[in-house]
Short mmCIF file of the C-alpha atoms (twelve columns), coordinates in Angstrom:
data_MODEL
# 
_entry.id   MODEL 
# 
loop_
_atom_site.group_PDB 
_atom_site.id 
_atom_site.type_symbol 
_atom_site.label_atom_id 
_atom_site.label_alt_id 
_atom_site.label_comp_id 
_atom_site.label_asym_id 
_atom_site.label_seq_id 
_atom_site.Cartn_x 
_atom_site.Cartn_y 
_atom_site.Cartn_z 
_atom_site.pdbx_PDB_model_num 
ATOM 1   C CA . MET A 1   -67.485 140.728 71.860 1 
ATOM 2   C CA . LYS A 2   -64.568 142.821 72.881 1 
ATOM 3   C CA . SER A 3   -63.112 139.869 74.727 1 
ATOM 4   C CA . LEU A 4   -63.256 137.780 71.559 1 
ATOM 5   C CA . ILE A 5   -61.582 140.475 69.584 1 
ATOM 6   C CA . TYR A 6   -58.819 140.714 72.214 1 
ATOM 7   C CA . ALA A 7   -58.366 136.982 72.158 1 
ATOM 8   C CA . LEU A 8   -58.038 136.930 68.391 1 
ATOM 9   C CA . LEU A 9   -55.556 139.751 68.505 1 
ATOM 10  C CA . ILE A 10  -53.470 137.933 71.132 1 
ATOM 11  C CA . THR A 11  -53.603 134.712 69.131 1 
ATOM 12  C CA . ASN A 12  -52.566 136.542 66.002 1 
ATOM 13  C CA . LEU A 13  -49.733 138.235 67.817 1 
ATOM 14  C CA . ILE A 14  -48.550 134.920 69.264 1 
ATOM 15  C CA . SER A 15  -48.728 133.296 65.810 1 
ATOM 16  C CA . THR A 16  -46.876 136.199 64.301 1 
ATOM 17  C CA . SER A 17  -44.326 136.054 67.099 1 
ATOM 18  C CA . PHE A 18  -43.796 132.295 66.607 1 
ATOM 19  C CA . ALA A 19  -43.570 132.734 62.885 1 
ATOM 20  C CA . ALA A 20  -40.988 135.449 63.315 1 
ATOM 21  C CA . SER A 21  -39.085 133.307 65.784 1 
ATOM 22  C CA . GLY A 22  -39.148 130.321 63.375 1 
ATOM 23  C CA . ASP A 23  -37.771 132.372 60.521 1 
ATOM 24  C CA . LYS A 24  -35.082 133.706 62.726 1 
ATOM 25  C CA . ALA A 25  -34.190 130.207 63.949 1 
ATOM 26  C CA . LYS A 26  -34.055 128.933 60.416 1 
ATOM 27  C CA . LYS A 27  -31.789 131.788 59.494 1 
ATOM 28  C CA . VAL A 28  -29.545 131.098 62.470 1 
ATOM 29  C CA . VAL A 29  -29.423 127.394 61.659 1 
ATOM 30  C CA . LYS A 30  -28.675 128.155 58.057 1 
ATOM 31  C CA . GLU A 31  -25.923 130.555 58.999 1 
ATOM 32  C CA . GLU A 32  -24.449 128.086 61.478 1 
ATOM 33  C CA . SER A 33  -24.637 125.319 58.892 1 
ATOM 34  C CA . LYS A 34  -22.850 127.544 56.439 1 
ATOM 35  C CA . ALA A 35  -20.266 128.411 59.109 1 
ATOM 36  C CA . LEU A 36  -19.805 124.724 59.846 1 
ATOM 37  C CA . VAL A 37  -19.309 123.955 56.161 1 
ATOM 38  C CA . ASP A 38  -16.882 126.845 55.899 1 
ATOM 39  C CA . ALA A 39  -15.088 125.592 59.002 1 
ATOM 40  C CA . GLN A 40  -14.835 122.096 57.504 1 
ATOM 41  C CA . LYS A 41  -13.461 123.562 54.273 1 
ATOM 42  C CA . SER A 42  -11.009 125.635 56.296 1 
ATOM 43  C CA . GLN A 43  -9.974  122.543 58.259 1 
ATOM 44  C CA . LYS A 44  -9.432  120.670 55.011 1 
ATOM 45  C CA . ARG A 45  -7.290  123.530 53.755 1 
ATOM 46  C CA . VAL A 46  -5.398  123.538 57.048 1 
ATOM 47  C CA . ASN A 47  -4.917  119.759 56.853 1 
ATOM 48  C CA . LYS A 48  -3.765  120.053 53.247 1 
ATOM 49  C CA . LEU A 49  -1.356  122.831 54.142 1 
ATOM 50  C CA . SER A 50  -0.094  120.723 57.054 1 
ATOM 51  C CA . ASP A 51  0.469   117.733 54.762 1 
ATOM 52  C CA . GLU A 52  2.227   119.927 52.234 1 
ATOM 53  C CA . THR A 53  4.342   121.413 54.998 1 
ATOM 54  C CA . GLN A 54  5.301   117.933 56.224 1 
ATOM 55  C CA . GLU A 55  6.143   116.857 52.652 1 
ATOM 56  C CA . LEU A 56  8.242   119.968 52.129 1 
ATOM 57  C CA . LEU A 57  9.992   119.313 55.429 1 
ATOM 58  C CA . ARG A 58  10.663  115.707 54.391 1 
ATOM 59  C CA . GLN A 59  12.009  116.841 51.020 1 
ATOM 60  C CA . TYR A 60  14.125  119.475 52.733 1 
ATOM 61  C CA . ARG A 61  15.645  116.929 55.090 1 
ATOM 62  C CA . GLN A 62  16.226  114.505 52.217 1 
ATOM 63  C CA . THR A 63  17.855  117.218 50.111 1 
ATOM 64  C CA . THR A 64  19.983  118.290 53.057 1 
ATOM 65  C CA . GLN A 65  21.141  114.687 53.556 1 
ATOM 66  C CA . GLN A 66  21.901  114.333 49.852 1 
ATOM 67  C CA . ILE A 67  23.931  117.536 49.944 1 
ATOM 68  C CA . GLU A 68  25.840  116.247 52.973 1 
ATOM 69  C CA . ASN A 69  26.468  112.892 51.270 1 
ATOM 70  C CA . ALA A 70  27.595  114.672 48.118 1 
ATOM 71  C CA . LYS A 71  29.980  116.792 50.188 1 
ATOM 72  C CA . ILE A 72  31.463  113.701 51.858 1 
ATOM 73  C CA . TYR A 73  31.767  111.959 48.458 1 
ATOM 74  C CA . ASN A 74  33.413  115.004 46.880 1 
ATOM 75  C CA . ASP A 75  35.868  115.274 49.770 1 
ATOM 76  C CA . GLN A 76  36.759  111.597 49.386 1 
ATOM 77  C CA . LEU A 77  36.972  111.986 45.620 1 
ATOM 78  C CA . ARG A 78  39.394  114.869 46.006 1 
ATOM 79  C CA . LYS A 79  41.570  112.702 48.254 1 
ATOM 80  C CA . ILE A 80  41.489  109.861 45.704 1 
ATOM 81  C CA . ILE A 81  42.368  112.234 42.872 1 
ATOM 82  C CA . ALA A 82  45.240  113.636 44.925 1 
ATOM 83  C CA . THR A 83  46.491  110.103 45.609 1 
ATOM 84  C CA . GLN A 84  46.194  109.223 41.913 1 
ATOM 85  C CA . GLU A 85  48.195  112.287 40.993 1 
ATOM 86  C CA . GLN A 86  50.918  111.145 43.380 1 
ATOM 87  C CA . GLU A 87  50.785  107.665 41.883 1 
ATOM 88  C CA . LYS A 88  51.070  109.124 38.386 1 
ATOM 89  C CA . ILE A 89  54.176  111.015 39.441 1 
ATOM 90  C CA . SER A 90  55.591  107.878 41.093 1 
ATOM 91  C CA . ILE A 91  54.820  105.712 38.033 1 
ATOM 92  C CA . ALA A 92  56.397  108.289 35.737 1 
ATOM 93  C CA . GLU A 93  59.519  108.277 37.907 1 
ATOM 94  C CA . GLN A 94  59.575  104.462 37.909 1 
ATOM 95  C CA . ILE A 95  59.190  104.349 34.127 1 
ATOM 96  C CA . GLU A 96  62.077  106.756 33.812 1 
ATOM 97  C CA . GLU A 97  64.157  104.605 36.154 1 
ATOM 98  C CA . ILE A 98  63.188  101.449 34.239 1 
ATOM 99  C CA . THR A 99  64.121  103.104 30.953 1 
ATOM 100 C CA . ASP A 100 67.442  104.161 32.406 1 
ATOM 101 C CA . THR A 101 67.986  100.701 33.872 1 
ATOM 102 C CA . SER A 102 67.119  99.077  30.541 1 
ATOM 103 C CA . LYS A 103 69.769  101.166 28.853 1 
ATOM 104 C CA . LYS A 104 72.272  99.668  31.262 1 
ATOM 105 C CA . VAL A 105 70.849  96.139  31.416 1 
ATOM 106 C CA . VAL A 106 70.750  95.485  27.673 1 
ATOM 107 C CA . PRO A 107 74.476  96.071  27.062 1 
ATOM 108 C CA . MET A 108 75.245  94.042  30.169 1 
ATOM 109 C CA . MET A 109 73.168  91.106  28.876 1 
ATOM 110 C CA . VAL A 110 74.865  91.291  25.482 1 
ATOM 111 C CA . GLU A 111 78.230  91.163  27.246 1 
ATOM 112 C CA . LYS A 112 77.121  88.191  29.380 1 
ATOM 113 C CA . VAL A 113 76.059  86.228  26.298 1 
ATOM 114 C CA . GLN A 114 79.373  87.009  24.611 1 
ATOM 115 C CA . ASN A 115 81.240  85.837  27.700 1 
ATOM 116 C CA . PHE A 116 79.090  82.720  27.815 1 
ATOM 117 C CA . GLU A 117 79.952  81.905  24.210 1 
ATOM 118 C CA . GLN A 118 83.628  82.411  24.966 1 
ATOM 119 C CA . ILE A 119 83.408  80.066  27.971 1 
ATOM 120 C CA . VAL A 120 81.870  77.359  25.791 1 
ATOM 121 C CA . ASN A 121 84.444  77.821  23.034 1 
ATOM 122 C CA . LEU A 122 87.402  77.704  25.401 1 
ATOM 123 C CA . ASP A 123 86.085  74.864  27.527 1 
ATOM 124 C CA . ILE A 124 86.637  71.163  26.939 1 
ATOM 125 C CA . PRO A 125 84.413  70.205  23.972 1 
ATOM 126 C CA . PHE A 126 81.740  68.066  25.664 1 
ATOM 127 C CA . LEU A 127 78.151  68.134  24.386 1 
ATOM 128 C CA . PRO A 128 79.156  70.455  21.539 1 
ATOM 129 C CA . GLU A 129 75.812  70.503  19.716 1 
ATOM 130 C CA . GLU A 130 73.766  71.059  22.871 1 
ATOM 131 C CA . ARG A 131 75.944  73.856  24.187 1 
ATOM 132 C CA . ALA A 132 76.267  75.541  20.780 1 
ATOM 133 C CA . LYS A 133 72.468  75.542  20.515 1 
ATOM 134 C CA . ARG A 134 72.223  77.120  23.955 1 
ATOM 135 C CA . VAL A 135 74.507  79.936  22.816 1 
ATOM 136 C CA . SER A 136 72.500  80.359  19.624 1 
ATOM 137 C CA . ASP A 137 69.213  80.452  21.545 1 
ATOM 138 C CA . LEU A 138 70.525  83.128  23.905 1 
ATOM 139 C CA . LYS A 139 71.576  85.316  20.967 1 
ATOM 140 C CA . ALA A 140 68.201  84.877  19.301 1 
ATOM 141 C CA . THR A 141 66.368  85.682  22.533 1 
ATOM 142 C CA . LEU A 142 68.279  88.931  22.951 1 
ATOM 143 C CA . ASN A 143 66.990  90.092  19.556 1 
ATOM 144 C CA . ARG A 144 63.334  89.252  20.241 1 
ATOM 145 C CA . ALA A 145 61.063  92.242  20.880 1 
ATOM 146 C CA . ASP A 146 58.301  90.059  22.355 1 
ATOM 147 C CA . VAL A 147 60.504  88.899  25.249 1 
ATOM 148 C CA . SER A 148 60.925  91.184  28.247 1 
ATOM 149 C CA . ASN A 149 64.342  92.071  29.596 1 
ATOM 150 C CA . SER A 150 63.600  90.222  32.812 1 
ATOM 151 C CA . GLU A 151 62.806  87.063  30.834 1 
ATOM 152 C CA . LYS A 152 65.967  87.459  28.759 1 
ATOM 153 C CA . PHE A 153 68.007  87.848  31.905 1 
ATOM 154 C CA . ARG A 154 66.377  84.741  33.376 1 
ATOM 155 C CA . HIS A 155 67.429  82.688  30.327 1 
ATOM 156 C CA . ILE A 156 71.009  83.943  30.676 1 
ATOM 157 C CA . LEU A 157 71.120  83.029  34.371 1 
ATOM 158 C CA . GLU A 158 69.730  79.564  33.629 1 
ATOM 159 C CA . ALA A 159 72.401  79.014  30.973 1 
ATOM 160 C CA . TYR A 160 75.163  80.037  33.380 1 
ATOM 161 C CA . GLN A 161 73.682  77.793  36.068 1 
ATOM 162 C CA . ILE A 162 73.744  74.812  33.717 1 
ATOM 163 C CA . GLU A 163 77.372  75.492  32.845 1 
ATOM 164 C CA . ASN A 164 78.208  75.894  36.500 1 
ATOM 165 C CA . ASP A 165 76.597  72.528  37.312 1 
ATOM 166 C CA . TYR A 166 78.828  70.805  34.759 1 
ATOM 167 C CA . GLY A 167 81.798  71.474  37.043 1 
ATOM 168 C CA . ARG A 168 80.234  69.415  39.866 1 
ATOM 169 C CA . THR A 169 79.008  66.366  37.976 1 
ATOM 170 C CA . ILE A 170 80.244  63.391  35.994 1 
ATOM 171 C CA . GLU A 171 78.584  62.347  32.774 1 
ATOM 172 C CA . ALA A 172 78.836  59.645  30.146 1 
ATOM 173 C CA . TYR A 173 77.118  59.740  26.778 1 
ATOM 174 C CA . ARG A 174 77.487  58.076  23.402 1 
ATOM 175 C CA . GLY A 175 78.487  60.062  20.336 1 
ATOM 176 C CA . ILE A 176 80.411  60.172  17.081 1 
ATOM 177 C CA . ARG A 177 84.123  60.914  17.007 1 
ATOM 178 C CA . LYS A 178 85.590  62.179  13.748 1 
ATOM 179 C CA . ALA A 179 89.306  61.578  13.222 1 
ATOM 180 C CA . ASP A 180 91.528  61.114  10.173 1 
ATOM 181 C CA . GLY A 181 88.532  61.362  7.865  1 
ATOM 182 C CA . ALA A 182 86.730  58.512  9.607  1 
ATOM 183 C CA . GLU A 183 83.873  58.400  12.115 1 
ATOM 184 C CA . LYS A 184 83.698  56.151  15.151 1 
ATOM 185 C CA . THR A 185 80.950  55.600  17.695 1 
ATOM 186 C CA . VAL A 186 82.477  56.111  21.140 1 
ATOM 187 C CA . ASP A 187 81.501  56.618  24.772 1 
ATOM 188 C CA . TYR A 188 82.481  60.039  26.062 1 
ATOM 189 C CA . LEU A 189 83.252  60.527  29.750 1 
ATOM 190 C CA . ARG A 190 83.360  63.906  31.489 1 
ATOM 191 C CA . ILE A 191 84.677  64.310  35.037 1 
ATOM 192 C CA . GLY A 192 83.551  67.776  36.060 1 
ATOM 193 C CA . ARG A 193 85.740  70.065  34.017 1 
ATOM 194 C CA . ILE A 194 89.028  68.457  34.925 1 
ATOM 195 C CA . ALA A 195 88.943  65.567  32.452 1 
ATOM 196 C CA . PHE A 196 87.202  64.719  29.205 1 
ATOM 197 C CA . MET A 197 87.935  61.419  27.507 1 
ATOM 198 C CA . TYR A 198 86.527  58.830  25.159 1 
ATOM 199 C CA . GLN A 199 86.672  55.102  24.631 1 
ATOM 200 C CA . THR A 200 85.593  53.061  21.633 1 
ATOM 201 C CA . LEU A 201 82.814  50.571  22.178 1 
ATOM 202 C CA . ASP A 202 85.226  47.640  21.963 1 
ATOM 203 C CA . GLY A 203 87.442  49.275  24.584 1 
ATOM 204 C CA . LYS A 204 90.535  49.049  22.415 1 
ATOM 205 C CA . GLU A 205 91.052  52.764  22.001 1 
ATOM 206 C CA . SER A 206 90.882  55.543  24.604 1 
ATOM 207 C CA . GLY A 207 91.799  59.198  24.457 1 
ATOM 208 C CA . LEU A 208 92.003  62.323  26.633 1 
ATOM 209 C CA . PHE A 209 91.380  65.859  25.499 1 
ATOM 210 C CA . ASN A 210 94.296  68.160  26.219 1 
ATOM 211 C CA . ASN A 211 92.756  71.579  26.732 1 
ATOM 212 C CA . GLN A 212 96.155  73.275  26.557 1 
ATOM 213 C CA . THR A 213 96.861  72.070  23.039 1 
ATOM 214 C CA . ARG A 214 93.138  71.756  22.189 1 
ATOM 215 C CA . LYS A 215 93.841  68.277  20.802 1 
ATOM 216 C CA . TRP A 216 92.923  64.669  21.584 1 
ATOM 217 C CA . GLU A 217 95.762  62.460  22.788 1 
ATOM 218 C CA . GLU A 218 95.588  58.700  22.829 1 
ATOM 219 C CA . LEU A 219 95.903  56.889  26.170 1 
ATOM 220 C CA . ASP A 220 97.671  53.626  26.713 1 
ATOM 221 C CA . GLY A 221 95.821  50.444  27.673 1 
ATOM 222 C CA . SER A 222 96.401  50.905  31.407 1 
ATOM 223 C CA . TYR A 223 93.353  53.196  31.637 1 
ATOM 224 C CA . ARG A 224 91.045  50.909  29.704 1 
ATOM 225 C CA . LYS A 225 89.293  49.211  32.663 1 
ATOM 226 C CA . SER A 226 89.232  52.308  34.886 1 
ATOM 227 C CA . ILE A 227 87.572  54.333  32.131 1 
ATOM 228 C CA . GLN A 228 85.027  51.536  31.608 1 
ATOM 229 C CA . GLU A 229 84.247  51.522  35.345 1 
ATOM 230 C CA . ALA A 230 83.946  55.304  35.433 1 
ATOM 231 C CA . ILE A 231 81.520  55.214  32.494 1 
ATOM 232 C CA . LYS A 232 79.357  52.682  34.358 1 
ATOM 233 C CA . MET A 233 79.389  54.848  37.487 1 
ATOM 234 C CA . ALA A 234 78.424  57.942  35.466 1 
ATOM 235 C CA . ARG A 235 75.474  56.014  34.052 1 
ATOM 236 C CA . LYS A 236 74.619  54.743  37.540 1 
ATOM 237 C CA . GLN A 237 75.184  51.171  36.392 1 
ATOM 238 C CA . SER A 238 77.626  50.457  39.230 1 
ATOM 239 C CA . ALA A 239 78.319  51.707  42.742 1 
ATOM 240 C CA . PRO A 240 80.798  54.579  43.216 1 
ATOM 241 C CA . GLN A 241 84.377  53.456  43.774 1 
ATOM 242 C CA . LEU A 242 87.906  54.717  43.458 1 
ATOM 243 C CA . VAL A 243 89.312  54.508  39.946 1 
ATOM 244 C CA . LYS A 244 92.526  55.729  38.391 1 
ATOM 245 C CA . LEU A 245 91.865  58.292  35.677 1 
ATOM 246 C CA . PRO A 246 94.020  60.793  33.809 1 
ATOM 247 C CA . ILE A 247 93.034  64.187  35.079 1 
ATOM 248 C CA . PHE A 248 96.099  66.145  33.990 1 
ATOM 249 C CA . ALA A 249 97.477  66.917  30.596 1 
ATOM 250 C CA . ALA A 250 97.466  63.807  28.443 1 
ATOM 251 C CA . GLY A 251 101.213 63.867  27.995 1 
ATOM 252 C CA . ASP A 252 101.726 63.742  31.763 1 
ATOM 253 C CA . ALA A 253 99.047  61.073  32.278 1 
ATOM 254 C CA . LYS A 254 100.563 58.391  30.123 1 
# 
């Protein structure tokens, strides 16, 4: 009987011991599970902090690069501004020089046009309408505000060049000669600037302009054929050849 009682007591103790051990194990497992969960949460926080740190580092580097780029740009901008300031000073000086030059150029151009008109008026009277129009155009151009000084000067140079070329060429053209209240159609012949003459279409009358007396003087018949030949050569209707022409004062050429 006692043995049975002892056995029951031992069994009860073992059961109690196992029960106590099971509760303790459950508690340990529960605590470890909680610790594991906490560790996972901590790891997530660590990972999040790491990601945020990396993002902050990236932003820092990007901002640093932007600041460096801005510094380089500002340095370059300062150089450009300094250069522009120098250019402004240079342009202002050039404008002042141009203004000063214009003050000198304009009177000079007016004088050149006046001299040009005088040359035309004192020269032998060939192409009177054309040359008078050239003088008139130059005067009108000088008074135009929409034409630059350089363009005005170019027109003056062109006019002088044309007049200069007259001295190296021969020319024949048909025109009207007014004399004694009558008009005749004649062929005019210009030999450079050394001789200017005319001949009627029938060849019966020829004349030479005397630039000393500023009058036309009639030529005798001995020049009739030579003047006709010279007119043909001027019009490129015949080959160049030697011809006898009056190239001095008309009184001496007769």
